[in-house]
OpenMM code with the backbone's topology and positions (N, CA, C; nanometers):
from openmm import Vec3, app, unit

residues = "MET TYR GLY TRP THR VAL GLY ALA GLU LEU GLY LEU ARG LEU ALA LEU MET LYS PRO LEU TYR LEU GLU VAL SER ASP LYS VAL ALA TYR SER GLN LEU ASN ASN LEU PRO ALA TYR ARG GLY THR LEU LYS GLN SER MET VAL MET ASN ALA VAL VAL VAL SER LEU GLY TYR THR PHE ASP ALA PRO PHE".split()
positions = [
    Vec3(11.0416, 13.9021, -5.6020),
    Vec3(10.9924, 13.7980, -5.5142),
    Vec3(11.0189, 13.8398, -5.3702),
    Vec3(10.9199, 13.8241, -5.2843),
    Vec3(10.9296, 13.8729, -5.1483),
    Vec3(10.9534, 13.7642, -5.0443),
    Vec3(10.9491, 13.6366, -5.0804),
    Vec3(10.9682, 13.5345, -4.9785),
    Vec3(10.9549, 13.3939, -5.0332),
    Vec3(10.9298, 13.3003, -4.9439),
    Vec3(10.9227, 13.1600, -4.9802),
    Vec3(10.8165, 13.0891, -4.8962),
    Vec3(10.7729, 12.9738, -4.9451),
    Vec3(10.6762, 12.8896, -4.8751),
    Vec3(10.7196, 12.7445, -4.8910),
    Vec3(10.7079, 12.6687, -4.7831),
    Vec3(10.7382, 12.5263, -4.7870),
    Vec3(10.6219, 12.4530, -4.7203),
    Vec3(10.5877, 12.3343, -4.7711),
    Vec3(10.4737, 12.2621, -4.7155),
    Vec3(10.4886, 12.1119, -4.7281),
    Vec3(10.4024, 12.0420, -4.6562),
    Vec3(10.3988, 11.8958, -4.6609),
    Vec3(10.2536, 11.8510, -4.6535),
    Vec3(10.2248, 11.7373, -4.7183),
    Vec3(10.0875, 11.6853, -4.7197),
    Vec3(10.0903, 11.5355, -4.6926),
    Vec3(9.9912, 11.4903, -4.6166),
    Vec3(9.9771, 11.3493, -4.5833),
    Vec3(9.8308, 11.3116, -4.6035),
    Vec3(9.8067, 11.1980, -4.6688),
    Vec3(9.6693, 11.1572, -4.6952),
    Vec3(9.6486, 11.0088, -4.6737),
    Vec3(9.5236, 10.9725, -4.6533),
    Vec3(9.4856, 10.8335, -4.6333),
    Vec3(9.3591, 10.8071, -4.7143),
    Vec3(9.3613, 10.7023, -4.7954),
    Vec3(9.2444, 10.6658, -4.8755),
    Vec3(9.1939, 10.5297, -4.8292),
    Vec3(9.0646, 10.5242, -4.7990),
    Vec3(8.9998, 10.4007, -4.7567),
    Vec3(8.9022, 10.3557, -4.8643),
    Vec3(8.9162, 10.2317, -4.9090),
    Vec3(8.8230, 10.1761, -5.0068),
    Vec3(8.7010, 10.1266, -4.9291),
    Vec3(8.5886, 10.1961, -4.9440),
    Vec3(8.4675, 10.1589, -4.8712),
    Vec3(8.4069, 10.0324, -4.9315),
    Vec3(8.3569, 10.0458, -5.0512),
    Vec3(8.3065, 9.9339, -5.1316),
    Vec3(8.3473, 9.9695, -5.2735),
    Vec3(8.4311, 9.8863, -5.3319),
    Vec3(8.4798, 9.9201, -5.4646),
    Vec3(8.3636, 9.9520, -5.5569),
    Vec3(8.3585, 10.0621, -5.6233),
    Vec3(8.4592, 10.1618, -5.6535),
    Vec3(8.4531, 10.2880, -5.5662),
    Vec3(8.3808, 10.2879, -5.4531),
    Vec3(8.3723, 10.4061, -5.3666),
    Vec3(8.4910, 10.4134, -5.2712),
    Vec3(8.5367, 10.5364, -5.2457),
    Vec3(8.6452, 10.5540, -5.1494),
    Vec3(8.6223, 10.6806, -5.0674),
    Vec3(8.6829, 10.6838, -4.9500),
    Vec3(8.6830, 10.7999, -4.8617),
    Vec3(8.8286, 10.8385, -4.8424),
    Vec3(8.8600, 10.9652, -4.8639),
    Vec3(8.9981, 11.0109, -4.8523),
    Vec3(9.0051, 11.1293, -4.7563),
    Vec3(9.1017, 11.1261, -4.6660),
    Vec3(9.1256, 11.2344, -4.5710),
    Vec3(9.2708, 11.2766, -4.5874),
    Vec3(9.2941, 11.4058, -4.6030),
    Vec3(9.4313, 11.4542, -4.6155),
    Vec3(9.4490, 11.5825, -4.5345),
    Vec3(9.5726, 11.6079, -4.4952),
    Vec3(9.6074, 11.7259, -4.4162),
    Vec3(9.7313, 11.7887, -4.4780),
    Vec3(9.7268, 11.9188, -4.5016),
    Vec3(9.8410, 11.9901, -4.5581),
    Vec3(9.8804, 12.1024, -4.4635),
    Vec3(10.0105, 12.1108, -4.4351),
    Vec3(10.0654, 12.2153, -4.3488),
    Vec3(10.1707, 12.2898, -4.4295),
    Vec3(10.1731, 12.4219, -4.4191),
    Vec3(10.2716, 12.5022, -4.4911),
    Vec3(10.3189, 12.6175, -4.4025),
    Vec3(10.4424, 12.6594, -4.4246),
    Vec3(10.5007, 12.7738, -4.3547),
    Vec3(10.5484, 12.8720, -4.4600),
    Vec3(10.5216, 12.9993, -4.4368),
    Vec3(10.5591, 13.1025, -4.5321),
    Vec3(10.6354, 13.2137, -4.4611),
    Vec3(10.7409, 13.2626, -4.5253),
    Vec3(10.8220, 13.3729, -4.4728),
    Vec3(10.8288, 13.4800, -4.5810),
    Vec3(10.7792, 13.5980, -4.5529),
    Vec3(10.7794, 13.7084, -4.6488),
    Vec3(10.8629, 13.8227, -4.5921),
    Vec3(10.9511, 13.8798, -4.6734),
    Vec3(11.0418, 13.9863, -4.6295),
    Vec3(11.0301, 14.1074, -4.7207),
    Vec3(11.0567, 14.2228, -4.6659),
    Vec3(11.0606, 14.3486, -4.7409),
    Vec3(10.9322, 14.3749, -4.8189),
    Vec3(10.8187, 14.3471, -4.7573),
    Vec3(10.6904, 14.3761, -4.8215),
    Vec3(10.6662, 14.5266, -4.8182),
    Vec3(10.6260, 14.5854, -4.9292),
    Vec3(10.5990, 14.7288, -4.9296),
    Vec3(10.4804, 14.7611, -4.8388),
    Vec3(10.4974, 14.8630, -4.7567),
    Vec3(10.3915, 14.9073, -4.6663),
    Vec3(10.3967, 15.0597, -4.6572),
    Vec3(10.2960, 15.1164, -4.5980),
    Vec3(10.2920, 15.2615, -4.5797),
    Vec3(10.4130, 15.3058, -4.4983),
    Vec3(10.4941, 15.3921, -4.5525),
    Vec3(10.6146, 15.4467, -4.4889),
    Vec3(10.7192, 15.3410, -4.4558),
    Vec3(10.7407, 15.2455, -4.5452),
    Vec3(10.8469, 15.1491, -4.5214),
    Vec3(10.8144, 15.0098, -4.5710),
    Vec3(10.8783, 14.9131, -4.5065),
    Vec3(10.8574, 14.7733, -4.5413),
    Vec3(10.8277, 14.6930, -4.4144),
    Vec3(10.7822, 14.5701, -4.4345),
    Vec3(10.7531, 14.4845, -4.3197),
    Vec3(10.7895, 14.3406, -4.3503),
    Vec3(10.7962, 14.2598, -4.2430),
    Vec3(10.8214, 14.1163, -4.2542),
    Vec3(10.6993, 14.0435, -4.1992),
    Vec3(10.6689, 13.9297, -4.2570),
    Vec3(10.5545, 13.8518, -4.2099),
    Vec3(10.5851, 13.7038, -4.2280),
    Vec3(10.5486, 13.6244, -4.1277),
    Vec3(10.5577, 13.4794, -4.1405),
    Vec3(10.4252, 13.4205, -4.0948),
    Vec3(10.3881, 13.3074, -4.1525),
    Vec3(10.2597, 13.2468, -4.1167),
    Vec3(10.2651, 13.0956, -4.1349),
    Vec3(10.1799, 13.0276, -4.0597),
    Vec3(10.1620, 12.8840, -4.0717),
    Vec3(10.0210, 12.8609, -4.1240),
    Vec3(10.0081, 12.7759, -4.2256),
    Vec3(9.8778, 12.7472, -4.2850),
    Vec3(9.8486, 12.5986, -4.2715),
    Vec3(9.7207, 12.5651, -4.2565),
    Vec3(9.6805, 12.4254, -4.2437),
    Vec3(9.5479, 12.4055, -4.3169),
    Vec3(9.5368, 12.2937, -4.3876),
    Vec3(9.4122, 12.2603, -4.4570),
    Vec3(9.3835, 12.1121, -4.4386),
    Vec3(9.2600, 12.0808, -4.4012),
    Vec3(9.2148, 11.9426, -4.3891),
    Vec3(9.1067, 11.9220, -4.4953),
    Vec3(9.1230, 11.8169, -4.5773),
    Vec3(9.0287, 11.7898, -4.6857),
    Vec3(8.9740, 11.6482, -4.6696),
    Vec3(8.8415, 11.6363, -4.6750),
    Vec3(8.7748, 11.5063, -4.6710),
    Vec3(8.7006, 11.4899, -4.8037),
    Vec3(8.7276, 11.3801, -4.8738),
    Vec3(8.6675, 11.3567, -5.0054),
    Vec3(8.6003, 11.2208, -5.0097),
    Vec3(8.4867, 11.2163, -5.0744),
    Vec3(8.4184, 11.0914, -5.1035),
    Vec3(8.4189, 11.0796, -5.2550),
    Vec3(8.4716, 10.9684, -5.3064),
    Vec3(8.4886, 10.9593, -5.4506),
    Vec3(8.4485, 10.8265, -5.5096),
    Vec3(8.4513, 10.8234, -5.6410),
    Vec3(8.4154, 10.7067, -5.7210),
    Vec3(8.5249, 10.6883, -5.8234),
    Vec3(8.5834, 10.5691, -5.8336),
    Vec3(8.6877, 10.5450, -5.9334),
    Vec3(8.6286, 10.4758, -6.0552),
    Vec3(8.6742, 10.5195, -6.1725),
    Vec3(8.6339, 10.4605, -6.2984),
    Vec3(8.7480, 10.3698, -6.3443),
    Vec3(8.7324, 10.2419, -6.3324),
    Vec3(8.8351, 10.1469, -6.3750),
    Vec3(8.8156, 10.1154, -6.5227),
    Vec3(8.8895, 10.1867, -6.6058),
    Vec3(8.8792, 10.1672, -6.7500),
    Vec3(8.9520, 10.0399, -6.7922),
    Vec3(8.9001, 9.9674, -6.8900),
    Vec3(8.9638, 9.8434, -6.9327),
    Vec3(9.0900, 9.8636, -7.0148),
    Vec3(9.1221, 9.9861, -7.0545),
    Vec3(9.2406, 10.0084, -7.1376),
    Vec3(9.3521, 10.0609, -7.0555),
] * unit.nanometer
topology = app.Topology()
chain = topology.addChain("A")
for resn in residues:
    res = topology.addResidue(resn, chain)
    for name in ("N", "CA", "C"):
        topology.addAtom(name, app.Element.getBySymbol(name[0]), res)
C-alpha cells in the first residue's frame, strides 16, 4: 500500500412533486501517496479531488 485517502460528502435532496426529487451533492477528498515506484527511484504525490453530482430521480413507494 502506497498511501491513504480521506473524504467527505454533503448532499441536499429537494422533493419537487412527489415522487420526483432533485438532488445535489458535493464530495471532496485528499490523497497522500508515498514511495511510488518511478524511473530511477521513488516519488511522493498528494492531490485534492472534488466531484459535484446533480441527480433527478423518481422514488417508488412500495406498500410493503
